[in-house]
N, C-alpha and C positions, 0 to 999 in steps of 0.2 A: 351640393347646389353652395347656389353664390349667396349672397344674402338677399337678392331680387325675385328667388323661385327658381330660377331658372339651370339648368345643368352647365355643369364645369364641362366646358372641354378638352380631352386628355390630349397628352404631350404625342408628337409626332412618334418620339422614343419608346414612349410607353405602346405608342398604337401595335410599332413595329413589330416586340416581341410578341407582343400578346394574341395580333389573329393568326404568326405558325405555328402558335401552340394549343389556337383552340381555346385559350381562359377569356370564360364568361366575367364582367364584372360581377361585382357584390356590391350593393346599396345596404348601406353603415347606416342607423342614424344617432346620434347621439343624443340624449337626454339635457337640460341646463346645465346639469351637475356637472355633467362629461364635459362641456364646452366650456367651462368657469372651470374646469382642476387644467385642461389643456393650454389655458388661456393664459392661466397661475404661472404654469411652465416658461412661456413664453417671456415673463418679464420680472421669472426670475422668486417670484413666491413662496413657490418650489422647489426643491432642492433639483436638477437635474442630475440624473442617474453619471458615476461617471465608473469608466471602466478603471479594474483595476491592475495594476502592473504587472498579474499573469498575467490578463487578456492581453496586454498590449503585449509583452513578451512572445506568444503565443503568436499572433498575427506579425508582429515581425521576422520571428520564423519561419514562416508564411511565405510571407513574402520577399523575402533574402535573396529567393536564388528564381523569383521570377525573374522573363523573358517575353519579350515579346518582338517577335520579328517586325520586319518594316512593313513587309506586304499585307498583315495582319491588320499592325500597326492606320496602313494611312484606310481600309477598309472599314475599321471600328467607326468612323459617323457613318457609313450609308449605309453598313447593314449591320446594327449593336445585334441583332438577334442570333442571324448568322454566323455572324463573328463570335458572340462566346458560349454560343452552343459547343463549333469545332474549339479541338484543342490545338493550340498552335506549337509547331512543331520547336520547341527549347534551343539544339542544338544553330539552328537558321536566324544567322546573326545577318540585318537588312543595313 
């Protein structure tokens, strides 16, 4: 919810992913303490979580051989849900 009590509008990207998968939105209510803690993260009062080097290395290894063909890349802005759920052909380079 916004500060004026109105609901936030979902982004088109989120809606395109949510609708085909029939995912229902869940309302989360935060108390004042939780809101304050979240705001503290934003202003650096509480230290943000940091990725450890092991996690960075693991992610780098996973992404090292990642390839997306041209057709898949061009469809990504229009059809994010369909493109992300399909397995691109790693041998095809556009």
